[in-house]
GUGU-185813 format. One record per residue (C-alpha): residue in three letters; y negated, z negated, x negated. Coordinates in steps of 0.02 Angstrom, whole numbers, plus 50000, padded with zeros to 5 digits. Example, Ala and Ser with C-alpha at 12.3 -4.5 7.8 and 13.67 -1.06 7.14 Angstrom:
Ala502254961049385;Ser500534964349316;
//
This chain:
Unk500025000149998;Unk498305004449932;Unk497144990549873;Unk496044981349998;Unk494204980649949;Unk493074967550022;Unk491234972250041;Unk490364962950181;Unk488664971150146;Unk489414988550159;Unk490334983750320;Unk488764977750400;Unk487884994150359;Unk489285004150428;Unk489524994050587;Unk487704998750628;Unk488195017050620;Unk489865016850718;Unk489435021950898;Unk490645009450980;Unk490024994750876;Unk488214997650840;Unk487564989450998;Unk488514973150977;Unk487534957050953;Unk487004953450772;Unk488084938050761;Unk489574947950823;Unk489264961850697;Unk489144948750561;Unk490814941450610;Unk491624958750611;Unk490904962350440;Unk491694946650369;Unk493374950850446;Unk493394968650380;Unk494034976250219;Unk494074994150153;Unk495585004250103;Unk495685021150020;Unk497125033750037;Unk497445050049947;Unk497815066350036;Unk499585066650100;Unk499825047650107;Unk500565040450269;Unk499435027450347;Unk500405024050504;Unk502205028950539;Unk502695032950715;Unk503795019950807;Unk503385006550677;Unk502534989950703;Unk500674990050665;Unk499524974950637;Unk497934984250596;Unk496474992750683;Unk495705007250580;Unk494005014750581;Unk493985031150481;Unk492405030950380;Unk492595046150269;Unk493825060150259;Unk495095068150381;Unk496765062150449;Unk498105071450547;Unk498945063350694;Unk500745068750720;Unk501975064550863;Unk503835067750814;Unk503175077150665;Unk502125089350766;Unk500295090150734;Unk499285084350886;Unk497495082050822;Unk496465079250666;Unk495135065950657;Unk493615066050544;Unk492675051250478;Unk491105043750556;Unk491985028450628;Unk493385036750723;Unk494655023350774;Unk496545023050771;Unk497855009850789;Unk496985004450952;Unk498465007151064;Unk499534995150960;Unk498074983050965;Unk497954983851153;Unk499764982451203;Unk500594974851052;Unk501844988851042;Unk502535000550906;Unk501445015050858;Unk501495030450965;Unk501095042750824;Unk501045044650633;Unk499365046150547;Unk499305055250381;Unk497825057550262;Unk497345075650263;Unk496025072850130;Unk495585057750023;Unk494955045050151;Unk494075028350162;Unk494365016750309;Unk493705000450369;Unk495154990250424;Unk495404974750532;Unk497024965050551;Unk497504962050727;Unk498034943850696;Unk496294940950616;Unk495414948050770;Unk496524938950891;Unk496304922650798;Unk494414922150839;Unk493964906950943;Unk493804910851130;Unk492294899651154;Unk491324904550997;Unk491744923050998;Unk491924926951183;Unk490594940451186;Unk491364948851029;Unk493114948851105;Unk492444956051272;Unk491404969451184;Unk492884974151073;Unk494124975951218;Unk492794985451316;Unk492484997451173;Unk494345000851151;Unk494595003251340;Unk493175016151333;Unk493955025051186;Unk495685025351270;Unk494905031251432;Unk494055045751339;Unk495705050251252;Unk496595050351420;Unk495225061751495;Unk495375073551345;Unk497295073851364;Unk497135077051552;Unk495885091151523;Unk497055098751391;Unk498585097651508;Unk497615105951649;Unk497335121051535;Unk499195125051531;
//
């Protein structure tokens, strides 16, 4: 597994640029920054293996990844804060796809146990915002899939 790089200042800067996170309260963004770390992968490296347990939530900062289901290319994602690993986060299940680095990539990563361990009282707004953001992302992915299916 590639090295984990801790850089709270860089995380704070990037959180302000990620569409789904930039409008969070400052205290919540600060908490997210302290929980995050960065990881780099080289082109061709597998980040997530389909049907495997996953304990991380990924924000693709730079580069491009390919999403494959049963070895078949489904979609490519480019940096800019695109998220993956969110389905495992939401339903605590095995991964539904493989994700492979298409180019050299940089990701901001959160461990699911780290996010789930946040105090309900102290971090209620962060947890609500995070689940709301992920629900919005999943709804958009479902809409995109439905639109694609209707074109057949």
